[in-house]
py3Dmol code that shows the C-alpha trace and the ligand (Angstrom):
import py3Dmol

protein = """\
ATOM      1  CA  MET A   1       0.003   0.033  -0.007  1.00  0.00           C
ATOM      2  CA  THR A   2       2.899   2.331   0.697  1.00  0.00           C
ATOM      3  CA  ALA A   3       4.489   1.660  -2.653  1.00  0.00           C
ATOM      4  CA  LEU A   4       1.142   2.141  -4.346  1.00  0.00           C
ATOM      5  CA  SER A   5       0.548   5.475  -2.590  1.00  0.00           C
ATOM      6  CA  LEU A   6       4.112   6.563  -3.722  1.00  0.00           C
ATOM      7  CA  ARG A   7       3.295   5.746  -7.275  1.00  0.00           C
ATOM      8  CA  MET A   8      -0.042   7.697  -7.015  1.00  0.00           C
ATOM      9  CA  ILE A   9       1.640  10.810  -5.633  1.00  0.00           C
ATOM     10  CA  CYS A  10       4.288  10.700  -8.424  1.00  0.00           C
ATOM     11  CA  GLY A  11       1.467  10.271 -10.860  1.00  0.00           C
ATOM     12  CA  PHE A  12      -1.017  12.847  -9.684  1.00  0.00           C
ATOM     13  CA  ALA A  13       0.951  15.629  -7.960  1.00  0.00           C
ATOM     14  CA  LEU A  14       4.208  15.445  -9.746  1.00  0.00           C
ATOM     15  CA  GLY A  15       2.944  15.700 -13.283  1.00  0.00           C
ATOM     16  CA  ASP A  16       2.727  11.991 -14.210  1.00  0.00           C
ATOM     17  CA  ALA A  17       6.508  11.996 -15.039  1.00  0.00           C
ATOM     18  CA  ASP A  18       7.065   8.804 -16.655  1.00  0.00           C
ATOM     19  CA  ILE A  19      10.224   7.848 -14.832  1.00  0.00           C
ATOM     20  CA  ASP A  20      11.523   4.522 -13.703  1.00  0.00           C
ATOM     21  CA  THR A  21      11.194   5.004  -9.908  1.00  0.00           C
ATOM     22  CA  ASP A  22      11.878   1.772  -7.932  1.00  0.00           C
ATOM     23  CA  ALA A  23       9.048   2.412  -5.459  1.00  0.00           C
ATOM     24  CA  ASP A  24      10.301  -0.215  -3.004  1.00  0.00           C
ATOM     25  CA  ARG A  25      13.668   1.332  -2.860  1.00  0.00           C
ATOM     26  CA  VAL A  26      12.312   4.832  -2.374  1.00  0.00           C
ATOM     27  CA  VAL A  27      10.085   3.512   0.440  1.00  0.00           C
ATOM     28  CA  ALA A  28      13.157   1.792   2.016  1.00  0.00           C
ATOM     29  CA  ALA A  29      15.307   4.910   1.596  1.00  0.00           C
ATOM     30  CA  PHE A  30      12.764   7.032   3.525  1.00  0.00           C
ATOM     31  CA  GLU A  31      12.705   4.391   6.167  1.00  0.00           C
ATOM     32  CA  ASP A  32      16.504   4.683   6.665  1.00  0.00           C
ATOM     33  CA  VAL A  33      16.435   8.481   6.730  1.00  0.00           C
ATOM     34  CA  LEU A  34      13.576   8.421   9.280  1.00  0.00           C
ATOM     35  CA  THR A  35      15.042   5.747  11.471  1.00  0.00           C
ATOM     36  CA  GLU A  36      18.336   7.644  11.881  1.00  0.00           C
ATOM     37  CA  HIS A  37      16.852  11.103  12.278  1.00  0.00           C
ATOM     38  CA  LEU A  38      14.035  10.081  14.562  1.00  0.00           C
ATOM     39  CA  GLY A  39      16.542   8.074  16.559  1.00  0.00           C
ATOM     40  CA  ARG A  40      18.657  11.155  17.007  1.00  0.00           C
ATOM     41  CA  LEU A  41      15.610  13.217  17.994  1.00  0.00           C
ATOM     42  CA  TYR A  42      14.293  10.727  20.575  1.00  0.00           C
ATOM     43  CA  GLN A  43      17.942   9.807  21.577  1.00  0.00           C
ATOM     44  CA  VAL A  44      17.243   6.137  20.935  1.00  0.00           C
ATOM     45  CA  PRO A  45      20.320   3.948  20.276  1.00  0.00           C
ATOM     46  CA  ARG A  46      20.226   2.624  16.677  1.00  0.00           C
ATOM     47  CA  ALA A  47      20.302  -1.180  16.218  1.00  0.00           C
ATOM     48  CA  ASP A  48      22.468  -0.913  13.068  1.00  0.00           C
ATOM     49  CA  PRO A  49      25.955   0.636  13.670  1.00  0.00           C
ATOM     50  CA  ARG A  50      25.873   1.826  10.024  1.00  0.00           C
ATOM     51  CA  SER A  51      22.558   3.624  10.581  1.00  0.00           C
ATOM     52  CA  ALA A  52      24.037   7.139  10.020  1.00  0.00           C
ATOM     53  CA  GLU A  53      26.003   6.115   6.954  1.00  0.00           C
ATOM     54  CA  ARG A  54      22.881   4.326   5.372  1.00  0.00           C
ATOM     55  CA  ALA A  55      20.757   7.381   6.165  1.00  0.00           C
ATOM     56  CA  ASP A  56      23.329   9.606   4.201  1.00  0.00           C
ATOM     57  CA  GLU A  57      23.357   7.151   1.319  1.00  0.00           C
ATOM     58  CA  ALA A  58      19.545   6.997   1.307  1.00  0.00           C
ATOM     59  CA  LEU A  59      19.207  10.764   1.327  1.00  0.00           C
ATOM     60  CA  ALA A  60      21.612  11.009  -1.611  1.00  0.00           C
ATOM     61  CA  TYR A  61      19.531   8.467  -3.497  1.00  0.00           C
ATOM     62  CA  LEU A  62      16.333  10.226  -2.666  1.00  0.00           C
ATOM     63  CA  ARG A  63      17.652  13.577  -3.833  1.00  0.00           C
ATOM     64  CA  ALA A  64      18.921  12.090  -7.110  1.00  0.00           C
ATOM     65  CA  THR A  65      15.488  10.459  -7.603  1.00  0.00           C
ATOM     66  CA  VAL A  66      13.698  13.684  -7.024  1.00  0.00           C
ATOM     67  CA  ASP A  67      16.089  15.492  -9.451  1.00  0.00           C
ATOM     68  CA  ARG A  68      15.197  12.880 -12.080  1.00  0.00           C
ATOM     69  CA  VAL A  69      11.465  13.432 -11.488  1.00  0.00           C
ATOM     70  CA  VAL A  70      12.005  17.260 -11.897  1.00  0.00           C
ATOM     71  CA  ALA A  71      14.217  16.733 -14.992  1.00  0.00           C
ATOM     72  CA  ALA A  72      11.654  14.313 -16.568  1.00  0.00           C
ATOM     73  CA  HIS A  73       9.058  16.986 -16.001  1.00  0.00           C
ATOM     74  CA  ARG A  74      11.058  19.813 -17.588  1.00  0.00           C
ATOM     75  CA  SER A  75      12.023  17.625 -20.614  1.00  0.00           C
ATOM     76  CA  THR A  76       8.455  17.404 -21.709  1.00  0.00           C
ATOM     77  CA  GLY A  77       8.562  21.160 -22.434  1.00  0.00           C
ATOM     78  CA  ARG A  78       4.859  21.448 -21.651  1.00  0.00           C
ATOM     79  CA  THR A  79       3.728  24.501 -19.736  1.00  0.00           C
ATOM     80  CA  ASP A  80       0.108  23.716 -19.348  1.00  0.00           C
ATOM     81  CA  ARG A  81       0.543  21.468 -16.423  1.00  0.00           C
ATOM     82  CA  SER A  82      -1.479  22.004 -13.348  1.00  0.00           C
ATOM     83  CA  ASP A  83       0.573  19.821 -11.007  1.00  0.00           C
ATOM     84  CA  LEU A  84       2.966  20.764  -8.203  1.00  0.00           C
ATOM     85  CA  ILE A  85       6.175  20.962 -10.095  1.00  0.00           C
ATOM     86  CA  GLY A  86       4.509  22.822 -12.952  1.00  0.00           C
ATOM     87  CA  ALA A  87       3.213  25.366 -10.493  1.00  0.00           C
ATOM     88  CA  LEU A  88       6.552  25.745  -8.823  1.00  0.00           C
ATOM     89  CA  LEU A  89       8.325  26.171 -12.200  1.00  0.00           C
ATOM     90  CA  GLU A  90       5.869  28.729 -13.304  1.00  0.00           C
ATOM     91  CA  ALA A  91       6.209  30.650 -10.037  1.00  0.00           C
ATOM     92  CA  GLY A  92       9.945  30.862 -10.802  1.00  0.00           C
ATOM     93  CA  GLU A  93      11.045  28.853  -7.708  1.00  0.00           C
ATOM     94  CA  SER A  94      14.726  27.868  -7.535  1.00  0.00           C
ATOM     95  CA  PRO A  95      15.817  24.242  -8.333  1.00  0.00           C
ATOM     96  CA  ALA A  96      16.721  23.635  -4.744  1.00  0.00           C
ATOM     97  CA  ARG A  97      13.355  24.967  -3.473  1.00  0.00           C
ATOM     98  CA  ILE A  98      11.558  22.750  -5.962  1.00  0.00           C
ATOM     99  CA  ARG A  99      13.550  19.716  -4.879  1.00  0.00           C
ATOM    100  CA  ASP A 100      12.929  20.231  -1.199  1.00  0.00           C
ATOM    101  CA  THR A 101       9.150  20.808  -1.835  1.00  0.00           C
ATOM    102  CA  VAL A 102       8.903  17.707  -3.941  1.00  0.00           C
ATOM    103  CA  MET A 103      10.792  15.666  -1.268  1.00  0.00           C
ATOM    104  CA  VAL A 104       8.542  16.824   1.569  1.00  0.00           C
ATOM    105  CA  THR A 105       5.446  16.033  -0.572  1.00  0.00           C
ATOM    106  CA  LEU A 106       6.761  12.575  -1.404  1.00  0.00           C
ATOM    107  CA  LEU A 107       7.473  11.888   2.212  1.00  0.00           C
ATOM    108  CA  ALA A 108       4.191  13.293   3.582  1.00  0.00           C
ATOM    109  CA  ALA A 109       2.154  11.633   0.959  1.00  0.00           C
ATOM    110  CA  HIS A 110       3.295   8.126   0.598  1.00  0.00           C
ATOM    111  CA  HIS A 111       3.282   6.518   4.050  1.00  0.00           C
ATOM    112  CA  THR A 112       0.250   8.244   5.417  1.00  0.00           C
ATOM    113  CA  THR A 113      -2.148   7.339   2.612  1.00  0.00           C
ATOM    114  CA  GLY A 114      -0.995   3.744   2.430  1.00  0.00           C
ATOM    115  CA  VAL A 115      -1.264   3.364   6.203  1.00  0.00           C
ATOM    116  CA  ALA A 116      -4.745   4.857   6.217  1.00  0.00           C
ATOM    117  CA  VAL A 117      -5.865   2.152   3.589  1.00  0.00           C
ATOM    118  CA  SER A 118      -4.183  -0.533   5.505  1.00  0.00           C
ATOM    119  CA  TRP A 119      -5.664   0.168   8.930  1.00  0.00           C
ATOM    120  CA  THR A 120      -9.121   0.401   7.224  1.00  0.00           C
ATOM    121  CA  LEU A 121      -8.711  -2.994   5.696  1.00  0.00           C
ATOM    122  CA  HIS A 122      -7.562  -4.309   9.058  1.00  0.00           C
ATOM    123  CA  LEU A 123     -10.617  -2.880  10.873  1.00  0.00           C
ATOM    124  CA  LEU A 124     -12.991  -4.190   8.216  1.00  0.00           C
ATOM    125  CA  GLY A 125     -11.365  -7.568   8.399  1.00  0.00           C
ATOM    126  CA  ARG A 126     -12.312  -7.763  12.114  1.00  0.00           C
ATOM    127  CA  ASP A 127     -15.872  -6.495  11.522  1.00  0.00           C
ATOM    128  CA  PRO A 128     -17.709  -8.613   8.938  1.00  0.00           C
ATOM    129  CA  ASP A 129     -20.996  -6.673   9.326  1.00  0.00           C
ATOM    130  CA  ALA A 130     -19.292  -3.382   8.426  1.00  0.00           C
ATOM    131  CA  ALA A 131     -17.447  -5.155   5.573  1.00  0.00           C
ATOM    132  CA  ASP A 132     -20.731  -6.413   4.186  1.00  0.00           C
ATOM    133  CA  ARG A 133     -22.262  -3.005   4.351  1.00  0.00           C
ATOM    134  CA  VAL A 134     -19.322  -1.499   2.470  1.00  0.00           C
ATOM    135  CA  ALA A 135     -19.649  -4.192  -0.243  1.00  0.00           C
ATOM    136  CA  ALA A 136     -23.450  -3.673  -0.468  1.00  0.00           C
ATOM    137  CA  GLU A 137     -22.947   0.083  -0.867  1.00  0.00           C
ATOM    138  CA  LEU A 138     -20.286  -0.398  -3.638  1.00  0.00           C
ATOM    139  CA  ASP A 139     -22.651  -2.729  -5.519  1.00  0.00           C
ATOM    140  CA  GLN A 140     -25.510  -0.288  -5.227  1.00  0.00           C
ATOM    141  CA  VAL A 141     -23.455   2.785  -6.266  1.00  0.00           C
ATOM    142  CA  LEU A 142     -21.114   1.189  -8.942  1.00  0.00           C
ATOM    143  CA  GLY A 143     -23.293  -1.580 -10.229  1.00  0.00           C
ATOM    144  CA  GLU A 144     -21.106  -3.534 -12.714  1.00  0.00           C
ATOM    145  CA  ARG A 145     -18.361  -0.881 -12.855  1.00  0.00           C
ATOM    146  CA  ALA A 146     -15.051  -1.769 -11.257  1.00  0.00           C
ATOM    147  CA  ALA A 147     -13.969   1.744 -10.200  1.00  0.00           C
ATOM    148  CA  PRO A 148     -15.881   4.831  -9.001  1.00  0.00           C
ATOM    149  CA  ASP A 149     -15.573   8.177 -10.686  1.00  0.00           C
ATOM    150  CA  TYR A 150     -15.253  11.362  -8.701  1.00  0.00           C
ATOM    151  CA  GLY A 151     -19.003  11.939  -8.410  1.00  0.00           C
ATOM    152  CA  ASP A 152     -19.574   8.391  -7.056  1.00  0.00           C
ATOM    153  CA  LEU A 153     -17.277   9.009  -4.130  1.00  0.00           C
ATOM    154  CA  ARG A 154     -19.762  11.429  -2.765  1.00  0.00           C
ATOM    155  CA  ARG A 155     -22.370   8.724  -2.806  1.00  0.00           C
ATOM    156  CA  LEU A 156     -20.251   6.195  -0.970  1.00  0.00           C
ATOM    157  CA  THR A 157     -21.302   7.662   2.477  1.00  0.00           C
ATOM    158  CA  TYR A 158     -20.694   4.599   4.514  1.00  0.00           C
ATOM    159  CA  LEU A 159     -17.234   4.009   3.081  1.00  0.00           C
ATOM    160  CA  ASP A 160     -16.451   7.602   3.999  1.00  0.00           C
ATOM    161  CA  ARG A 161     -17.571   6.988   7.624  1.00  0.00           C
ATOM    162  CA  VAL A 162     -15.520   3.816   7.744  1.00  0.00           C
ATOM    163  CA  LEU A 163     -12.379   5.664   6.630  1.00  0.00           C
ATOM    164  CA  LYS A 164     -12.984   8.469   9.122  1.00  0.00           C
ATOM    165  CA  GLU A 165     -13.426   6.049  11.998  1.00  0.00           C
ATOM    166  CA  SER A 166     -10.309   4.229  10.913  1.00  0.00           C
ATOM    167  CA  MET A 167      -8.318   7.466  10.915  1.00  0.00           C
ATOM    168  CA  ARG A 168      -9.718   8.198  14.417  1.00  0.00           C
ATOM    169  CA  LEU A 169      -8.601   4.835  15.820  1.00  0.00           C
ATOM    170  CA  PHE A 170      -5.317   4.732  13.930  1.00  0.00           C
ATOM    171  CA  PRO A 171      -4.434   8.332  12.724  1.00  0.00           C
ATOM    172  CA  PRO A 172      -1.700   7.891  10.168  1.00  0.00           C
ATOM    173  CA  GLY A 173      -0.042  11.054  11.426  1.00  0.00           C
ATOM    174  CA  PRO A 174      -0.443  10.497  15.226  1.00  0.00           C
ATOM    175  CA  TYR A 175       0.925  13.858  16.330  1.00  0.00           C
ATOM    176  CA  GLY A 176       1.857  17.347  15.240  1.00  0.00           C
ATOM    177  CA  ALA A 177       4.907  19.391  16.353  1.00  0.00           C
ATOM    178  CA  ARG A 178       4.999  23.182  16.969  1.00  0.00           C
ATOM    179  CA  GLU A 179       7.656  25.467  18.357  1.00  0.00           C
ATOM    180  CA  THR A 180       6.468  28.051  20.758  1.00  0.00           C
ATOM    181  CA  THR A 181       7.251  31.525  19.739  1.00  0.00           C
ATOM    182  CA  GLU A 182       6.634  33.113  23.139  1.00  0.00           C
ATOM    183  CA  ASP A 183       6.486  31.934  26.752  1.00  0.00           C
ATOM    184  CA  LEU A 184       3.269  30.028  27.397  1.00  0.00           C
ATOM    185  CA  VAL A 185       1.391  28.989  30.595  1.00  0.00           C
ATOM    186  CA  LEU A 186      -0.761  25.952  30.048  1.00  0.00           C
ATOM    187  CA  GLY A 187      -2.569  24.764  33.161  1.00  0.00           C
ATOM    188  CA  PRO A 188       0.248  23.984  35.700  1.00  0.00           C
ATOM    189  CA  TYR A 189       3.003  24.117  32.993  1.00  0.00           C
ATOM    190  CA  GLU A 190       5.204  26.990  31.975  1.00  0.00           C
ATOM    191  CA  ILE A 191       6.585  26.503  28.585  1.00  0.00           C
ATOM    192  CA  PRO A 192       9.382  28.865  27.562  1.00  0.00           C
ATOM    193  CA  ALA A 193       9.654  30.405  24.049  1.00  0.00           C
ATOM    194  CA  GLY A 194      11.465  28.106  21.666  1.00  0.00           C
ATOM    195  CA  THR A 195      10.226  24.795  23.123  1.00  0.00           C
ATOM    196  CA  THR A 196       9.107  22.053  20.648  1.00  0.00           C
ATOM    197  CA  VAL A 197       5.563  20.855  21.777  1.00  0.00           C
ATOM    198  CA  PHE A 198       4.194  17.547  20.467  1.00  0.00           C
ATOM    199  CA  TYR A 199       0.378  17.637  20.073  1.00  0.00           C
ATOM    200  CA  PRO A 200      -0.953  14.184  20.307  1.00  0.00           C
ATOM    201  CA  PHE A 201      -3.694  13.746  17.800  1.00  0.00           C
ATOM    202  CA  TRP A 202      -4.046  10.070  18.610  1.00  0.00           C
ATOM    203  CA  ALA A 203      -4.783  10.774  22.311  1.00  0.00           C
ATOM    204  CA  VAL A 204      -7.364  13.522  21.298  1.00  0.00           C
ATOM    205  CA  HIS A 205      -9.129  10.814  19.152  1.00  0.00           C
ATOM    206  CA  LEU A 206      -9.358   8.435  22.115  1.00  0.00           C
ATOM    207  CA  ASN A 207     -10.780  11.093  24.633  1.00  0.00           C
ATOM    208  CA  PRO A 208     -13.819   9.332  26.248  1.00  0.00           C
ATOM    209  CA  GLU A 209     -15.400  12.767  26.829  1.00  0.00           C
ATOM    210  CA  HIS A 210     -16.115  12.981  23.092  1.00  0.00           C
ATOM    211  CA  TRP A 211     -15.795   9.277  22.090  1.00  0.00           C
ATOM    212  CA  PRO A 212     -17.673   6.857  24.343  1.00  0.00           C
ATOM    213  CA  GLU A 213     -15.964   3.400  24.346  1.00  0.00           C
ATOM    214  CA  PRO A 214     -13.086   5.039  22.433  1.00  0.00           C
ATOM    215  CA  GLU A 215     -11.375   1.816  21.571  1.00  0.00           C
ATOM    216  CA  ARG A 216     -14.474   0.409  19.720  1.00  0.00           C
ATOM    217  CA  PHE A 217     -14.727   0.626  15.933  1.00  0.00           C
ATOM    218  CA  ASP A 218     -17.991   2.222  15.094  1.00  0.00           C
ATOM    219  CA  PRO A 219     -18.452   4.098  11.795  1.00  0.00           C
ATOM    220  CA  GLU A 220     -21.835   5.405  13.021  1.00  0.00           C
ATOM    221  CA  ARG A 221     -19.896   8.024  15.047  1.00  0.00           C
ATOM    222  CA  PHE A 222     -19.552   9.830  11.795  1.00  0.00           C
ATOM    223  CA  THR A 223     -23.163  10.302  10.715  1.00  0.00           C
ATOM    224  CA  PRO A 224     -23.969  13.943  10.224  1.00  0.00           C
ATOM    225  CA  GLN A 225     -26.114  13.993  13.420  1.00  0.00           C
ATOM    226  CA  GLU A 226     -23.168  12.568  15.560  1.00  0.00           C
ATOM    227  CA  VAL A 227     -20.616  14.814  14.029  1.00  0.00           C
ATOM    228  CA  ALA A 228     -22.805  17.851  14.888  1.00  0.00           C
ATOM    229  CA  LYS A 229     -22.715  16.916  18.654  1.00  0.00           C
ATOM    230  CA  ARG A 230     -18.942  17.004  18.916  1.00  0.00           C
ATOM    231  CA  PRO A 231     -16.457  19.969  18.954  1.00  0.00           C
ATOM    232  CA  ARG A 232     -14.656  20.320  15.726  1.00  0.00           C
ATOM    233  CA  LEU A 233     -11.229  19.784  17.227  1.00  0.00           C
ATOM    234  CA  ALA A 234     -12.159  16.396  18.740  1.00  0.00           C
ATOM    235  CA  TYR A 235     -11.166  14.906  15.420  1.00  0.00           C
ATOM    236  CA  VAL A 236      -7.995  16.065  13.750  1.00  0.00           C
ATOM    237  CA  PRO A 237      -6.466  13.379  11.513  1.00  0.00           C
ATOM    238  CA  PHE A 238      -5.006  16.054   9.253  1.00  0.00           C
ATOM    239  CA  GLY A 239      -3.878  18.362  12.043  1.00  0.00           C
ATOM    240  CA  ILE A 240      -4.810  21.823  12.953  1.00  0.00           C
ATOM    241  CA  GLY A 241      -4.448  25.395  11.730  1.00  0.00           C
ATOM    242  CA  PRO A 242      -2.319  26.988   9.000  1.00  0.00           C
ATOM    243  CA  ARG A 243       0.315  24.167   9.183  1.00  0.00           C
ATOM    244  CA  SER A 244      -2.210  21.283   8.893  1.00  0.00           C
ATOM    245  CA  CYS A 245      -1.972  18.767   6.093  1.00  0.00           C
ATOM    246  CA  GLU A 246      -1.817  20.295   2.616  1.00  0.00           C
ATOM    247  CA  GLY A 247      -2.846  17.029   1.043  1.00  0.00           C
ATOM    248  CA  ALA A 248      -5.961  16.353   3.143  1.00  0.00           C
ATOM    249  CA  ALA A 249      -8.447  16.525   0.160  1.00  0.00           C
ATOM    250  CA  LEU A 250      -6.215  14.585  -2.142  1.00  0.00           C
ATOM    251  CA  ALA A 251      -5.476  11.919   0.440  1.00  0.00           C
ATOM    252  CA  THR A 252      -9.169  11.445   1.131  1.00  0.00           C
ATOM    253  CA  VAL A 253      -9.931  10.889  -2.493  1.00  0.00           C
ATOM    254  CA  GLU A 254      -6.984   8.607  -2.947  1.00  0.00           C
ATOM    255  CA  ALA A 255      -7.820   6.432   0.012  1.00  0.00           C
ATOM    256  CA  GLN A 256     -11.537   6.230  -0.897  1.00  0.00           C
ATOM    257  CA  LEU A 257     -10.641   5.317  -4.515  1.00  0.00           C
ATOM    258  CA  VAL A 258      -8.266   2.576  -3.593  1.00  0.00           C
ATOM    259  CA  LEU A 259     -10.647   1.099  -0.950  1.00  0.00           C
ATOM    260  CA  ALA A 260     -13.544   1.205  -3.344  1.00  0.00           C
ATOM    261  CA  VAL A 261     -11.592  -0.628  -6.083  1.00  0.00           C
ATOM    262  CA  LEU A 262     -10.298  -3.307  -3.745  1.00  0.00           C
ATOM    263  CA  LEU A 263     -13.448  -3.827  -1.770  1.00  0.00           C
ATOM    264  CA  LYS A 264     -15.629  -3.981  -4.844  1.00  0.00           C
ATOM    265  CA  ARG A 265     -13.791  -7.171  -5.932  1.00  0.00           C
ATOM    266  CA  LEU A 266     -12.178  -8.604  -2.746  1.00  0.00           C
ATOM    267  CA  ARG A 267     -12.631  -9.327   0.877  1.00  0.00           C
ATOM    268  CA  PHE A 268      -9.755  -8.962   3.297  1.00  0.00           C
ATOM    269  CA  LEU A 269      -9.556 -11.172   6.361  1.00  0.00           C
ATOM    270  CA  PRO A 270      -7.026 -11.152   9.225  1.00  0.00           C
ATOM    271  CA  ALA A 271      -4.221 -13.680   8.644  1.00  0.00           C
ATOM    272  CA  PRO A 272      -4.530 -16.298  11.329  1.00  0.00           C
ATOM    273  CA  GLY A 273      -2.009 -16.204  14.192  1.00  0.00           C
ATOM    274  CA  ARG A 274      -0.637 -12.707  13.257  1.00  0.00           C
ATOM    275  CA  GLU A 275      -0.824 -10.083  15.884  1.00  0.00           C
ATOM    276  CA  VAL A 276      -1.155  -6.482  14.665  1.00  0.00           C
ATOM    277  CA  THR A 277       0.549  -4.030  17.005  1.00  0.00           C
ATOM    278  CA  PRO A 278       0.589  -0.304  16.298  1.00  0.00           C
ATOM    279  CA  VAL A 279       3.825   1.518  16.725  1.00  0.00           C
ATOM    280  CA  GLU A 280       4.559   5.200  16.230  1.00  0.00           C
ATOM    281  CA  ARG A 281       7.284   5.578  13.683  1.00  0.00           C
ATOM    282  CA  PHE A 282       6.652   9.080  12.403  1.00  0.00           C
ATOM    283  CA  VAL A 283       3.470   7.577  10.950  1.00  0.00           C
ATOM    284  CA  LEU A 284       1.372   5.133  12.841  1.00  0.00           C
ATOM    285  CA  TRP A 285       2.654   1.838  11.596  1.00  0.00           C
ATOM    286  CA  ALA A 286       2.038  -1.741  12.474  1.00  0.00           C
ATOM    287  CA  ARG A 287       5.174  -3.333  14.069  1.00  0.00           C
ATOM    288  CA  ASP A 288       5.234  -6.479  11.927  1.00  0.00           C
ATOM    289  CA  GLY A 289       3.031  -5.238   9.043  1.00  0.00           C
ATOM    290  CA  ILE A 290      -0.605  -6.129   8.608  1.00  0.00           C
ATOM    291  CA  ARG A 291      -0.956  -9.540   7.077  1.00  0.00           C
ATOM    292  CA  MET A 292      -4.262 -10.385   5.542  1.00  0.00           C
ATOM    293  CA  THR A 293      -5.848 -13.342   3.672  1.00  0.00           C
ATOM    294  CA  VAL A 294      -7.721 -12.611   0.457  1.00  0.00           C
ATOM    295  CA  PRO A 295     -10.134 -15.467  -0.209  1.00  0.00           C
ATOM    296  CA  ARG A 296     -10.678 -16.466  -3.789  1.00  0.00           C
ATOM    297  CA  ASN A 297     -14.434 -16.397  -3.433  1.00  0.00           C
ATOM    298  CA  PHE A 298     -16.597 -14.878  -0.849  1.00  0.00           C
TER     299      PHE A 298
END
"""
ligand_1 = """\
43
LIG
C -4.400 9.713 4.800
C -3.430 10.479 4.432
C -2.788 11.616 5.172
C -2.907 11.938 6.485
C -3.657 11.170 7.612
C -2.055 13.151 6.667
C -1.865 13.740 8.023
C -1.029 14.846 8.168
C -0.810 15.348 9.441
C -1.422 15.014 10.771
C 0.056 16.442 9.247
C 0.545 17.410 10.407
C -0.447 18.516 10.627
C -0.103 19.354 11.772
O 0.953 19.354 12.394
O -1.063 20.115 12.176
C 0.304 16.509 7.934
C 1.188 17.460 7.278
C 1.496 17.507 5.942
N 0.959 16.755 4.949
Fe -0.366 15.162 5.229
N -1.455 13.458 5.542
C -1.870 12.685 4.550
C -1.621 12.676 3.248
C -0.876 13.690 2.640
C -0.677 13.789 1.180
C -1.375 12.926 0.107
C 0.019 14.938 1.020
C 0.561 15.612 -0.263
C -0.032 15.621 -1.397
C 0.408 15.509 2.269
C 1.115 16.662 2.539
C 1.366 17.153 3.781
C 2.288 18.282 3.944
C 3.067 19.034 2.914
C 2.324 18.482 5.314
C 3.176 19.515 6.101
C 2.359 20.856 6.253
C 3.080 21.933 6.836
O 3.933 21.730 7.684
O 2.762 23.073 6.649
N -0.238 14.716 3.226
N -0.352 15.465 7.258
"""
view = py3Dmol.view(width=600, height=400)
view.addModel(protein, "pdb")
view.setStyle({"model": 0}, {"cartoon": {"style": "trace"}})
view.addModel(ligand_1, "xyz")
view.setStyle({"model": 1}, {"stick": {}})
view.zoomTo()
view.show()
């Protein structure tokens, strides 16, 4: 799912550059960079003594890959592109700025969307009634068609609730970070200017004051009536304020589309004997992955 999300973001946001990107290698390179840099941030000893060296190599590989994406884009010579690189080129941004922006976009887009789809399949695998309801809705809205068009997505209201509930229980981006620009008093805490504050979206999503039985998977929490009863900031899968997720609308469409295509044809069941344990690794990841069985007929 992560590799698929990476291919999608290259396709949609980066101008459909027809480059030969090794998705698995890019995913692994981001892993190496994140493991090293998060290890430094959290002061965790790294298991691999070559971690720093590997992260440097991975970063060099990622930069070279992004340069290829940008070069492939330029080489088409087209100026009618409405994608991210096209917009940055048109705005006269420097090559370094374009490379950094593309890199952040690739990073922010590929893990998160893949993880959102994976957790949703995991939750549906454990709730056959909800899975039946999604399948029935897809049959009703799509009929014989294998994939929804944009207009159909609005009619897939139950799928939308399922995705929202999945991102409540397992928010792909489990926290946001901000630096205080002035001294701040928060309840009993005095926080000096220049402090990095981690805002835990995951904990907000499990607050029993707004989410009764918070651990329970219940898409009905996202009917319009239920949503209207809650404060807006009780649910923040894409963060808060001017630095919230830039890709929220795109990510929602991507996740809905992938889920609709998969669940129209297939049913996903938990693989027997495999425990699924969430771990926070910049995104909310499953420690040993999420293994699922896909029956031939259901
Ligand atoms: C389901 C998928 C996704 C989830 C759950 C998600 C979630 C988040 C969260 C929680 C943040 C931090 C917000 C904050 O600190 O307030 C964030 C930031 C960001 N996201 Fe996403 N994201 C997703 C997909 C994407 C996609 C597809 C893109 C790009 C097309 C993207 C681009 C970004 C960028 C650029 C930032 C940094 C914004 C800034 O610092 O100003 N995200 N995302």
